[in-house]
C-alpha positions in Angstrom: 64.6 35.6 -49.2 62.9 36.2 -46.2 62.2 33.1 -44.2 64.4 29.9 -44.6 61.4 27.1 -44.3 62.4 26.2 -40.7 61.6 29.6 -38.9 65.0 31.7 -39.4 64.3 35.3 -41.5 68.0 35.6 -43.7 68.6 39.1 -44.7 69.9 39.4 -48.4 72.5 42.1 -47.9 75.2 42.8 -45.0 75.6 46.7 -45.7 78.5 46.9 -43.5 80.6 44.0 -45.9 78.9 45.8 -48.8 80.6 49.1 -47.6 84.3 47.5 -46.7 83.7 46.0 -50.2 82.8 49.4 -51.6 79.6 48.2 -52.8 77.5 51.1 -53.3 74.2 51.0 -51.8 71.5 51.0 -55.0 67.7 51.0 -54.9 67.8 47.9 -56.1 69.5 46.6 -53.6 66.8 48.3 -51.2 64.1 47.1 -53.0 65.2 43.2 -53.1 66.1 43.7 -49.3 63.0 45.3 -48.5 60.9 43.3 -50.6 62.4 40.2 -48.2 61.1 41.8 -44.8 57.1 42.2 -46.9 57.5 38.8 -47.5 58.8 37.3 -44.3 56.4 39.8 -42.4 53.3 38.8 -44.5 53.9 35.0 -43.4 53.8 35.9 -39.9 50.2 35.1 -37.6 48.8 39.1 -36.7 47.8 39.3 -33.4 43.6 41.5 -34.5 43.7 37.9 -36.8 43.9 39.3 -40.2 46.0 36.2 -41.0 44.4 33.0 -42.4 47.1 29.9 -42.4 47.6 28.6 -44.7 49.3 24.9 -43.7 50.0 23.0 -40.3 51.6 24.9 -37.8 54.0 22.0 -35.7 53.7 23.8 -31.6 56.6 21.5 -31.3 54.8 20.1 -27.2 53.7 24.0 -26.6 51.0 25.2 -25.3 48.2 26.5 -26.3 47.6 28.8 -23.6 44.4 31.1 -22.8 42.4 30.3 -25.1 38.6 31.6 -25.1 36.1 28.1 -25.1 34.8 26.7 -28.5 31.3 27.9 -29.5 31.4 26.6 -33.3 31.8 23.1 -34.6 34.7 24.5 -36.5 36.5 26.4 -33.3 38.9 24.4 -31.0 37.8 23.2 -28.0 39.4 24.0 -24.0 40.0 20.9 -21.7 37.5 22.8 -19.7 34.9 22.4 -21.8 36.2 18.8 -22.1 35.8 17.9 -18.1 32.5 20.2 -18.4 31.0 18.1 -20.8 29.6 21.0 -22.4 28.8 19.3 -25.5 28.1 15.8 -25.3 25.7 16.7 -22.9 22.5 17.8 -24.2 19.9 19.4 -22.2 16.2 18.0 -21.4 14.1 16.6 -24.2 11.6 19.2 -25.7 8.7 17.5 -27.7 6.4 15.2 -26.8 6.0 11.7 -25.2 7.8 9.9 -27.4 8.6 12.6 -30.1 11.4 13.9 -28.6 13.8 16.8 -29.8 17.0 18.0 -28.9 18.4 21.9 -29.9 21.8 22.0 -29.0 24.2 25.0 -29.9 26.2 24.9 -32.1 23.7 23.2 -34.5 24.8 19.3 -35.6 24.5 19.3 -39.1 24.5 15.1 -39.1 24.2 12.5 -37.3 27.5 9.9 -37.4 28.1 6.3 -36.5 30.5 7.0 -33.3 28.0 9.8 -32.5 27.7 10.0 -28.2 24.7 12.3 -26.9 23.3 11.8 -23.1 19.8 13.9 -22.4 17.1 14.6 -19.5 13.8 13.4 -20.9 10.8 15.4 -20.6 8.2 13.0 -20.7 7.9 8.8 -20.3 7.8 6.9 -23.6 4.2 5.4 -23.8 5.6 3.4 -26.9 8.2 1.0 -28.3 8.7 3.5 -31.0 10.0 7.0 -29.3 12.5 9.1 -31.5 15.1 11.2 -30.6 15.8 14.4 -33.4 18.9 16.7 -32.9 18.8 19.5 -34.5 15.7 19.1 -36.9 17.8 16.6 -38.8 14.9 15.4 -41.2 12.5 12.3 -41.1 13.0 11.9 -37.5 10.9 8.9 -37.7 13.1 7.0 -39.3 16.5 8.0 -38.7 16.2 8.9 -35.4 14.3 5.8 -33.7 14.8 4.8 -30.1 16.0 1.0 -29.4 17.9 -0.7 -26.9 19.9 -3.7 -25.9 19.5 -7.4 -25.5 21.5 -9.8 -24.1 22.6 -11.3 -26.5 23.7 -7.1 -27.7 21.1 -7.7 -30.8 18.8 -4.2 -31.3 15.6 -4.5 -30.2 12.5 -2.4 -29.7 12.6 -0.1 -25.8 9.2 -0.9 -23.6 7.1 1.3 -22.5 8.7 3.7 -19.6 11.7 2.8 -20.5 12.7 6.0 -20.7 11.5 7.9 -17.2 10.8 11.6 -16.9 13.5 13.3 -15.5 15.8 10.4 -15.9 19.1 11.2 -17.4 20.0 8.5 -20.7 22.9 7.5 -22.9 22.1 7.2 -26.7 25.0 5.3 -28.8 24.7 6.4 -32.8 23.4 3.3 -35.3 23.5 5.2 -38.7 24.1 1.7 -39.9 20.1 1.1 -38.7 19.1 5.1 -38.0 19.1 4.4 -35.0 19.7 5.9 -31.4 20.6 3.0 -28.6 19.8 4.1 -25.5 22.9 2.4 -23.3 21.0 2.3 -19.8 17.2 2.0 -20.2 15.2 1.4 -17.2 14.0 -2.4 -17.5 15.7 -5.5 -18.3 18.3 -4.9 -20.9 22.5 -5.6 -21.8 24.4 -3.1 -19.0 27.5 -2.2 -20.7 28.4 -1.3 -17.2 28.5 -4.2 -15.7 28.1 -6.8 -18.9 24.8 -9.0 -17.1 21.4 -8.6 -18.4 18.8 -8.1 -15.1 16.0 -10.6 -14.7 13.3 -11.2 -12.2 16.1 -13.8 -10.0 19.4 -11.4 -10.2 19.4 -8.2 -8.1 20.2 -4.7 -9.7 19.3 -1.3 -7.5 16.4 -4.5 -7.0 14.2 -6.9 -8.3 12.4 -6.0 -11.4 9.0 -4.9 -11.4 7.0 -7.6 -12.0 3.8 -8.0 -10.3 2.8 -11.6 -9.4 -0.1 -12.6 -11.5 -3.1 -14.2 -11.2 -5.8 -17.0 -12.4 -8.0 -19.7 -12.2 -6.4 -23.0 -12.8 -7.0 -24.6 -16.1 -7.5 -28.2 -14.6 -9.1 -27.1 -11.4 -10.9 -23.8 -12.1 -13.6 -23.6 -9.3 -11.4 -24.3 -6.2 -7.4 -23.8 -7.3 -5.5 -20.4 -8.0 -2.4 -19.6 -9.9 -0.1 -17.4 -9.0 2.7 -16.3 -11.8 6.2 -15.2 -10.7 6.6 -12.2 -9.4 7.6 -9.1 -6.8 5.9 -8.5 -4.1 6.4 -5.6 -1.5 6.3 -6.7 2.2 4.7 -4.4 4.9 8.0 -3.9 6.1 8.7 -2.3 2.6 11.3 -5.0 1.3 10.6 -6.3 -2.3 10.6 -10.2 -2.4 10.6 -12.5 -5.3 7.5 -15.3 -4.9 8.5 -18.0 -7.6 5.5 -19.8 -9.0 3.0 -21.1 -6.7 -0.7 -23.1 -7.3 -2.9 -22.7 -3.6 -5.7 -24.6 -3.2 -9.3 -23.1 -0.9 -10.1 -26.4 0.5 -13.6 -27.3 1.7 -11.6 -29.7 4.3 -8.5 -30.1 5.7 -5.6 -27.3 6.8 -2.9 -25.1 5.5 -0.1 -26.8 4.4 3.2 -25.4 3.0 3.9 -25.8 -1.0 2.9 -25.3 -4.4 -0.2 -27.6 -5.4 -1.1 -27.7 -1.5 -4.4 -26.2 0.8 -4.4 -22.3 1.3 -6.9 -21.6 3.4 -6.2 -20.0 6.7 -8.8 -22.1 8.4 -12.2 -23.5 8.0 -13.7 -24.8 5.0 -14.5 -22.6 1.5 -17.8 -21.1 1.7 -20.4 -19.7 -0.4 -20.7 -16.0 -1.6 -17.2 -15.6 0.2 -14.4 -13.0 -0.8 -10.5 -14.2 0.8 -8.3 -11.6 0.7 -4.4 -13.1 -0.5 -1.4 -12.7 1.4 2.7 -13.8 1.0 3.7 -15.0 4.1 7.7 -16.3 4.6 9.4 -19.4 6.6 11.1 -18.3 9.7 13.4 -21.1 9.5 13.6 -22.1 5.4 12.7 -18.8 4.4 11.1 -19.9 2.0 8.0 -18.1 0.8 4.3 -18.9 0.9 0.5 -18.1 0.1 -2.2 -17.9 2.6 -5.8 -17.2 1.9 -8.1 -15.6 5.2 -11.8 -13.8 4.8 -9.8 -11.1 7.3 -8.7 -8.2 5.4 -6.6 -7.1 8.2 -5.6 -10.7 10.8 -5.4 -14.1 8.8 -4.2 -17.3 11.2 -1.0 -17.9 9.8 0.7 -21.0 10.1 2.9 -21.6 12.8 6.8 -20.8 12.2 5.5 -18.5 9.7 5.7 -14.5 9.7 3.1 -12.3 8.2 4.6 -10.1 5.2 1.9 -8.8 3.7 -1.6 -8.5 1.5 -1.1 -8.5 -1.9 -4.1 -6.2 -2.5 -5.4 -6.7 -6.0 -5.5 -10.5 -5.2 -9.3 -10.6 -3.8 -11.2 -14.3 -4.4 -14.4 -14.0 -4.6 -16.2 -17.3 -4.1 -19.7 -17.7 -5.8 -23.2 -19.3 -4.4 -22.2 -22.6 -5.7 -18.8 -22.7 -3.4 -16.6 -22.1 -6.7 -14.0 -19.5 -7.1 -15.6 -17.6 -9.6 -14.1 -17.2 -12.9 -12.6 -13.5 -12.8 -9.6 -11.9 -14.5 -7.3 -10.1 -11.9 -6.0 -6.7 -13.6 -2.3 -6.6 -10.9 -1.7 -2.9 -13.2 -4.8 -1.5 -12.8 -5.3 -3.3 -9.3 -9.4 -4.7 -10.7 -11.3 -7.9 -10.0 -13.3 -8.1 -12.9 -15.8 -11.7 -13.1 -16.1 -13.2 -15.8 -19.5 -14.3 -18.1 -22.3 -15.2 -15.6 -20.4 -14.2 -12.6 -21.8 -10.9 -10.7 -22.2 -10.3 -6.7 -25.9 -9.3 -5.7 -25.8 -6.2 -3.6 -29.5 -6.3 -2.9 -32.7 -8.0 -4.7 -36.3 -7.7 -3.6 -39.8 -5.2 -3.6 -38.4 -3.8 -0.4 -38.9 0.3 0.2 -36.8 2.5 2.3 -33.1 2.7 2.2 -30.3 0.3 3.6 -27.0 -0.8 3.0 -24.8 -4.1 1.9 -21.0 -5.5 3.9 -19.9 -6.1 0.1 -16.1 -6.5 0.9 -14.4 -6.3 4.3 -11.5 -4.2 3.9 -9.1 -1.6 5.2 -9.0 0.0 1.3 -10.9 2.7 -0.3 -12.9 0.7 -3.5 -14.6 1.7 -6.5 -17.8 -1.2 -7.3 -18.8 -1.6 -10.9 -22.8 -1.8 -10.7 -25.9 -2.4 -13.1 -29.2 -1.7 -11.2 -32.4 -2.4 -12.2 -35.8 -1.2 -11.1 -39.1 -2.2 -12.5 -42.4 -1.4 -10.9 -46.1 -2.9 -11.0 -47.6 -0.6 -12.6 -48.0 3.0 -14.4 -46.1 5.3 -12.3 -43.4 7.3 -10.8 -40.5 5.2 -8.3 -36.3 5.7 -8.2 -33.9 4.4 -6.5 -30.2 5.5 -5.9 -27.6 3.9 -5.1 -24.1 5.1 -3.2 -20.8 4.6 -1.5 -19.4 6.5 1.9 -17.9 8.7 -0.8 -20.7 10.3 -2.2 -24.3 11.3 -0.9 -27.5 10.4 -1.7 -29.1 14.0 -1.0 -26.6 14.6 -4.5 -28.0 13.5 -7.7 -24.4 13.9 -9.6 -23.1 11.6 -7.1 -26.0 8.6 -7.0 -26.3 5.9 -9.6 -29.7 6.0 -10.5 -33.2 4.4 -11.8 -36.3 5.9 -12.2 -39.9 5.4 -14.2 -42.1 7.7 -14.7 -45.4 6.0 -16.3 -43.3 3.0 -17.1 -42.8 0.1 -15.6 -39.0 -0.7 -15.7 -35.7 1.0 -15.8 -32.1 0.3 -15.7 -28.3 2.3 -14.4 -25.0 1.7 -13.9 -21.5 3.4 -12.9 -19.0 3.5 -9.9 -19.6 3.5 -6.0 -17.4 5.1 -4.3 -16.6 4.1 -1.0 -14.3 3.8 2.5 -16.4 0.8 3.9 -16.8 -1.7 1.9 -20.4 -1.1 1.8 -23.2 0.0 -0.3 -25.7 2.3 -0.1 -29.0 2.3 -1.1 -32.3 4.4 -1.3 -36.0 4.2 -2.7 -36.9 8.0 -2.7 -40.7 7.0 -3.9 -42.6 4.2 -4.6 -46.0 5.3 -7.0 -46.1 2.6 -9.4 -45.0 -0.1 -6.8 -42.0 -2.1 -7.1 -41.9 -5.2 -8.2 -38.3 -5.5 -8.5 -35.2 -3.3 -7.7 -31.9 -5.2 -8.0 -27.8 -3.8 -8.2 -25.5 -6.5 -9.3 -21.8 -5.8 -9.2 -18.7 -6.7 -11.8 -16.1 -5.4 -11.2 -13.8 -4.3 -7.5 -11.1 -1.8 -8.1 -8.4 -1.5 -5.0 -7.9 3.0 -4.9 -4.9 3.4 -3.0 
């Protein structure tokens, strides 16, 4: 009979009782008793792992103690492994930016709808369609695309730099859409922790990175500049939010607070002049405003305002006609690119020798992109070089040069690097006689 079904081992015979009842010991009765014992022992779990369990085992609220750590997907897991998050954090991604891979142990054989993983990103994403392939599961570009949630919990594409190098991110699987949802992207998103959507007017750790944009005003492009709403780092290192504002570089009148008002700190708009742009704050109302000045270090700040700092890339150029030059302000590259028909003349004429021209009153390191032209009055060789304070006139590899040799004109172009806002030039020979040498600037970049 062996075990009775509730865990009690039952014998078939009682040898003492058989003796009292004069029942002899026979081979068949001994075999039957021993067969029961053999059956009972075969239903026990052996400590060396020989036994294969054939049914669920109720532990009656008792614990299994001293258990080894699980290593395979079918292993039992220890409490310590759960506390240490050993199987949800999968380490640092491999692969390249936008093509991330993970190789956990044990291997994941298929994606599950409820799957959640955590990983450190090895490279910042560059596109809106990065993917995360785990355990080499097939077709990563269609089955492992990374997305995020909008404010309405809709899946949307991530943005470039939503996943930053060395950042640790939480991913939730949505197998219905063959996607990983990153729950803590870097840019505006639906945050599952605080259930709010970050914007440029609400703070989390800090305002979102949203540089102030600049453009010629459509209605009055010759004297008015439009500033789009955005963030700005003050000279004290504080990040503030500037609402959209329009300011005029006036031909007369004084600086006036508010949008649509005069913005020049003193004097009147002057031809062929650069103006620098500052964010200032009213000491009483704490409202922010814009101030233009020819000074890169010491603007005339209106009474009752605090000078918070210069917007370094907001360089405004007034041309020879006293109009604000048409331009594009690239806030990410910190570059001013002059529009069609606009340029800044460095020098023009027939003078030989050497010279320099101050282009911009600056405290920054600058890169000027220039075009150089040389013509000679007669056949013969002549050459001219243009360079900046970070370059050397004696090193032909650093200069921008144009030269003629038995010809009458030549052109050149490139970048000039300077720390003093000047462009230097030198004419090395005049065998053909100079009829014109001209240098013009098309763009200016802040390099620091």
